[in-house]
C-alpha positions in Angstrom: -4.3 10.5 26.1 -7.4 8.3 25.8 -7.3 4.5 25.6 -7.2 2.8 22.3 -10.0 0.4 21.7 -9.3 -3.3 21.7 -10.3 -5.5 18.8 -11.4 -9.0 19.9 -11.6 -11.7 17.2 -13.6 -15.0 17.6 -11.7 -18.0 16.4 -14.7 -19.9 14.9 -14.5 -23.6 13.9 -12.8 -24.3 10.6 -15.2 -22.8 7.9 -15.9 -24.8 4.9 -13.9 -22.8 2.5 -12.3 -23.6 -0.8 -8.4 -23.0 -1.0 -5.5 -23.5 1.5 -4.9 -22.2 4.9 -2.2 -20.0 5.9 1.1 -21.8 7.0 0.6 -20.2 10.4 -3.0 -21.1 10.7 -5.4 -20.9 13.6 -9.0 -21.9 13.5 -10.7 -19.4 11.0 -7.4 -17.9 9.9 -7.8 -18.3 6.2 -5.1 -17.0 3.8 -6.2 -14.3 1.4 -3.6 -13.0 -1.0 -0.7 -14.2 1.0 -1.7 -13.3 4.5 -4.0 -15.0 7.0 -7.1 -13.1 8.1 -6.1 -12.9 11.7 -2.6 -11.7 11.1 -4.1 -9.1 8.6 -6.6 -7.9 11.0 -3.9 -7.5 13.8 -1.7 -5.5 11.4 -4.4 -3.4 10.0 -6.1 -2.7 13.3 -2.9 -1.2 14.8 -2.5 1.0 11.9 -6.1 2.2 12.2 -5.6 3.1 15.9 -6.6 0.0 17.9 -4.4 -1.0 20.7 -4.3 -4.8 21.5 -5.8 -7.5 19.1 -7.1 -10.5 21.1 -8.1 -13.9 19.5 -10.6 -15.7 21.6 -10.2 -19.5 21.3 -7.1 -19.3 19.2 -3.9 -21.4 19.6 -1.3 -19.6 21.7 1.8 -18.4 19.8 0.6 -19.5 16.3 -0.2 -15.9 15.2 2.5 -13.6 17.1 0.6 -10.4 16.1 -2.6 -11.4 18.0 -2.8 -12.3 21.7 -4.5 -15.7 22.0 -6.8 -16.2 25.0 -8.5 -19.5 25.8 -12.0 -18.0 26.4 -14.0 -15.1 27.8 -12.8 -15.6 31.4 -9.2 -15.2 30.4 -10.1 -12.1 28.3 -11.7 -10.6 31.2 -8.8 -11.1 33.3 -6.5 -9.4 30.7 -8.4 -6.1 30.7 -6.6 -3.5 32.5 -8.5 -1.5 35.3 -9.6 2.0 34.5 -10.0 1.6 30.8 -12.4 3.8 28.9 -12.3 2.8 25.3 -14.7 0.1 24.2 -14.1 -3.5 22.9 -14.9 -4.1 19.3 -16.0 -7.9 18.6 -15.9 -9.6 15.3 -15.5 -13.0 13.7 -11.8 -14.0 13.1 -12.9 -14.6 9.5 -13.6 -10.9 9.0 -11.7 -9.1 6.3 -9.9 -6.2 8.1 -9.9 -3.0 6.2 -8.4 0.3 7.5 -11.2 2.5 6.4 -14.0 0.9 8.5 -11.7 0.0 11.3 -10.8 3.7 11.6 -14.4 4.6 11.6 -14.8 2.3 14.7 -11.9 4.1 16.4 -13.5 7.5 15.8 -16.9 6.1 17.0 -15.3 5.0 20.3 -15.3 8.6 21.7 -18.9 8.7 22.6 -19.1 5.2 23.9 -22.4 3.2 23.6 -24.2 3.3 26.8 -24.1 -0.5 26.9 -23.4 -2.1 23.5 -24.0 -1.4 20.0 -24.1 -3.4 16.8 -23.4 -2.8 13.2 -23.0 -5.0 10.2 -21.0 -8.0 11.7 -19.4 -5.9 14.5 -20.4 -5.5 18.2 -19.0 -2.7 20.3 -19.1 -3.3 24.0 -18.6 -0.5 26.6 -15.7 -1.3 28.8 -17.8 -0.4 32.0 -20.2 -3.3 31.3 -17.4 -5.6 30.1 -17.0 -7.7 33.3 -20.8 -8.6 33.4 -20.8 -9.2 29.7 -17.8 -11.3 29.5 -19.0 -13.4 32.4 -22.3 -14.0 30.6 -20.5 -14.9 27.3 -18.3 -17.4 29.3 -21.2 -19.0 31.0 -23.3 -19.4 27.8 -20.2 -20.5 25.8 -20.6 -18.1 23.1 -18.2 -18.9 20.3 -19.6 -16.9 17.3 -20.9 -13.3 16.8 -24.6 -14.6 16.6 -24.2 -16.2 20.0 -22.6 -13.2 21.4 -25.4 -10.9 20.1 -28.0 -13.1 21.6 -26.4 -13.2 25.0 -25.8 -9.5 25.2 -29.3 -8.8 24.1 -30.7 -11.2 26.8 -28.5 -9.4 29.4 -28.8 -5.5 28.3 -31.6 -5.4 26.0 -31.7 -4.4 22.3 -28.3 -2.9 21.0 -27.9 0.7 19.9 -26.9 1.5 16.4 -23.4 2.7 15.8 -23.3 6.3 14.4 -21.0 5.2 11.6 -21.9 3.1 8.6 -19.6 0.3 7.9 -19.7 -2.8 5.6 -17.2 -5.5 6.7 -16.9 -8.7 4.8 -16.7 -12.1 6.6 -15.2 -14.7 4.5 -17.5 -17.7 4.9 -17.3 -19.3 1.5 -15.4 -19.5 -1.8 -17.5 -16.6 -3.3 -16.5 -14.5 -0.2 -12.8 -15.3 -0.9 -13.1 -13.9 -4.4 -14.8 -10.8 -3.0 -12.2 -10.3 -0.5 -9.5 -10.5 -3.1 -11.4 -7.9 -5.2 -11.7 -5.6 -2.2 -7.9 -5.8 -1.4 -6.9 -5.3 -5.0 -9.1 -2.3 -5.5 -7.5 -0.6 -2.6 -4.1 -1.0 -4.4 -4.9 1.6 -7.1 -3.3 4.9 -6.4 -4.8 8.3 -6.8 -1.6 9.3 -8.4 -1.7 6.8 -11.2 -1.7 8.4 -14.6 -4.5 7.7 -17.1 -2.7 5.0 -19.0 -1.3 3.4 -15.8 -4.8 3.4 -14.2 -6.5 1.9 -17.1 -3.9 -0.3 -18.7 -1.0 -1.1 -16.5 -2.6 -1.4 -13.1 -5.2 -4.0 -14.2 -2.4 -6.2 -15.6 -0.1 -5.6 -12.5 -2.9 -6.4 -10.1 -3.5 -9.8 -11.7 0.1 -10.6 -11.6 0.3 -9.6 -8.0 -2.7 -11.7 -7.1 -0.9 -14.8 -8.6 2.4 -13.8 -6.8 1.0 -12.9 -3.4 0.7 -16.5 -2.0 4.3 -17.3 -3.3 7.6 -16.6 -1.4 8.6 -13.8 -3.7 9.3 -10.6 -2.0 8.7 -7.1 -3.0 12.3 -6.4 -3.3 12.9 -9.4 -5.5 10.0 -8.0 -7.7 11.8 -4.7 -7.8 14.9 -6.4 -9.0 13.1 -8.4 -11.7 11.4 -5.2 -13.0 14.8 -3.3 -13.1 16.5 -6.1 -14.9 13.7 -6.1 -17.5 14.0 -2.3 -18.0 17.8 -2.4 -18.3 17.6 -5.3 -20.7 15.2 -3.1 -22.9 18.0 -0.5 -23.4 20.3 -2.2 -25.9 17.3 -2.7 -28.4 17.3 1.1 -28.9 20.9 0.9 -30.2 19.5 -0.2 -33.5 17.5 2.0 -36.1 15.3 -1.0 -37.2 11.6 -0.4 -36.1 11.3 -4.1 -35.0 14.2 -4.0 -32.6 13.1 -0.6 -31.3 9.5 -1.9 -30.7 10.9 -4.9 -28.9 12.7 -2.5 -26.6 9.7 -0.1 -26.2 7.5 -3.4 -25.2 10.1 -4.5 -22.7 10.1 -0.9 -21.3 6.5 -1.1 -20.9 6.7 -4.6 -19.3 9.2 -3.1 -16.8 6.7 -0.3 -15.9 3.8 -3.0 -15.4 6.1 -5.1 -13.4 7.3 -2.1 -11.4 3.7 -1.8 -10.1 3.9 -5.3 -8.5 6.5 -4.6 -6.0 4.5 -1.8 -4.2 1.3 -4.0 -4.5 2.9 -6.9 -2.9 4.4 -4.8 -0.3 1.1 -3.4 0.7 -0.7 -6.7 0.5 1.7 -8.5 2.7 2.7 -5.7 4.9 6.3 -5.8 3.8 7.0 -2.2 3.1 10.5 -1.1 4.0 12.9 1.8 3.4 15.2 -0.4 1.5 12.4 -1.4 -0.8 11.4 2.3 -1.5 14.9 3.3 -2.2 15.4 0.2 -4.7 12.2 1.1 -6.4 13.0 4.8 -6.8 16.5 4.7 -7.8 15.9 1.5 -10.0 13.2 3.3 -12.0 15.9 6.1 -12.6 18.5 3.7 -13.5 16.2 2.2 -16.1 15.4 5.7 -17.6 19.0 6.6 -17.8 19.9 3.3 -19.6 17.0 3.8 -22.1 17.9 7.5 -22.8 21.6 6.8 -23.2 21.0 3.8 -25.6 18.5 5.9 -27.7 21.1 8.7 -28.0 24.0 6.4 -28.9 21.8 4.4 -31.5 20.9 7.8 -32.9 24.4 8.9 -33.0 25.4 5.6 -34.8 22.7 6.1 -37.3 23.5 9.7 -38.0 27.3 9.0 -37.9 27.8 12.1 -35.7 28.3 12.9 -32.0 25.8 15.7 -31.6 22.8 13.4 -30.8 24.9 12.5 -27.6 24.4 15.9 -26.3 20.6 15.3 -26.2 21.2 11.8 -24.5 23.5 13.7 -21.9 20.8 16.3 -21.3 18.2 13.5 -20.6 20.5 11.6 -18.4 21.8 14.6 -16.3 18.3 16.0 -16.1 16.9 12.7 -14.9 19.5 12.1 -12.2 19.5 15.8 -11.1 15.7 15.9 -10.4 15.8 12.5 -8.8 18.8 13.5 -6.6 17.0 16.7 -5.5 13.8 14.9 -4.7 15.6 12.2 -2.8 17.7 14.6 -0.8 14.9 16.9 0.0 11.9 14.7 0.6 13.0 11.0 0.9 16.2 10.9 2.7 14.8 11.0 6.2 11.6 9.0 5.6 11.0 5.7 7.2 9.6 2.6 5.5 6.1 2.7 7.0 4.5 4.3 3.8 5.3 5.1 0.2 8.8 6.7 0.1 8.1 8.6 -3.1 4.7 10.2 -3.3 5.4 13.8 -4.8 8.4 15.9 -6.0 7.1 18.4 -3.6 6.3 18.7 0.2 3.3 20.8 -0.7 1.9 18.8 -3.7 -1.4 20.7 -3.8 0.4 23.7 -5.3 -0.1 24.3 -9.0 3.6 24.0 -10.0 4.1 20.7 -7.8 0.9 19.3 -9.3 2.1 20.1 -12.8 5.6 18.4 -12.1 3.9 15.3 -10.4 1.7 14.8 -13.5 4.8 15.2 -15.8 6.6 12.5 -13.7 4.0 9.8 -14.5 5.2 7.3 -16.8 2.4 7.6 -19.5 5.2 8.8 -21.7 6.2 5.1 -22.3 3.2 4.8 -24.8 4.7 7.6 -26.9 8.0 5.6 -26.7 6.1 2.5 -28.1 4.5 4.7 -31.0 7.8 6.2 -32.0 9.5 2.9 -32.0 7.0 1.3 -34.2 8.2 3.9 -36.8 11.9 3.3 -35.9 12.1 6.9 -34.6 12.9 6.7 -30.9 15.5 9.3 -31.6 12.5 11.8 -31.6 11.8 10.8 -27.9 15.4 11.4 -26.8 15.3 14.7 -28.5 12.2 15.7 -26.4 13.9 14.2 -23.2 17.2 16.0 -23.9 15.3 19.2 -23.7 12.5 18.6 -21.4 14.6 16.6 -18.6 17.0 19.6 -17.8 14.0 22.1 -17.8 12.1 19.6 -15.4 15.1 19.4 -13.2 15.4 23.3 -12.9 11.8 23.5 -12.0 12.4 21.0 -9.4 15.3 23.0 -8.0 13.2 26.1 -8.1 10.4 24.4 -6.3 12.6 23.0 -3.7 14.4 26.3 -3.0 11.0 28.1 -2.8 9.6 25.6 -0.3 13.0 25.8 1.7 12.6 29.7 1.8 9.0 29.4 2.8 9.9 26.9 5.7 12.7 29.1 6.9 10.6 32.1 7.0 7.9 30.4 9.0 10.5 29.4 11.7 11.2 31.6 14.7 14.3 33.8 14.3 16.2 31.8 17.1 15.6 28.6 15.2 16.7 30.0 11.8 20.0 31.2 13.5 20.7 27.8 15.1 
């Protein structure tokens, strides 16, 4: 297995930035949306395929995710013999993003003959590292410009990297805002429905932007959103449009707040299996409460029991499809990524794509419209018929995928 490249960060003197530093700060480690730049770089770089992350000139032990070295001489002593992967050198004030870091990892296969430079990044071939690091130590290079000058004097002009990258170095208040915008843009999911993308996500991102520097955890945010959704249920026991509308707006607020837990988890690298389970089953609990209260309210208004059958269909269909998806796809997942991404192990198939589209929560806006007219019972009628059909399709899809998987196994494995 080839060596993983090493990311070297230069802890520059404290920049003249507005805002506050991270609680666990090192020179140049400015907090952006709840996480210091150096800590974020160490976490993102490892996920992008880098091996070690070294902080030159940083205070030892302050940021456990990055190994601090006093200078270039100590860095040279830490490099293991026989390495083949290059060093990537950047300012500690760089905003680490997985896309361009992955490009650097991919670029590491055909190493630069000596050194290469891109926008705000220097790549140094390991074979030339001893000479280069000795020169950098002698010249006392503490920032990327000094590094480029010293390497240019030693090896000549740099090559150009074969990949195009555009890292952001946070050097002023305007850069802080741009860094926040970059990080928030990456939180928008491809799986968001139309209304979620254009209405809910812009609101939830601004809420997460405010909450990120606080001590509120993603799991706490999940509990808050669940409570808001459950509290919306009793409003549907009434046939009055005003109360139903209040319940529908709380249901919508639950959906908006529900986006914040995942956003905070990704911003602060606090994803966990517990969080994914809480989010998944919390959403389904809210839906069950809403459907049940709609059915009971309809039953009271009609003074009959038959509306409860539609409520039961909605509840059973919701829990049934959730149970199948959890057991089939989520039960054995860890907490590294999103626990729920699709109702299918093969989401590109037409049926799976259709079921995924139907699982998006754009239906909440229909609830709001019906509630304005005091007719949320129409929605539970639709859910009472649609949820069981949806559940049957999920079961059918799971059975088909299971059969396809079994047919692809060797006969001995199938009999085991």
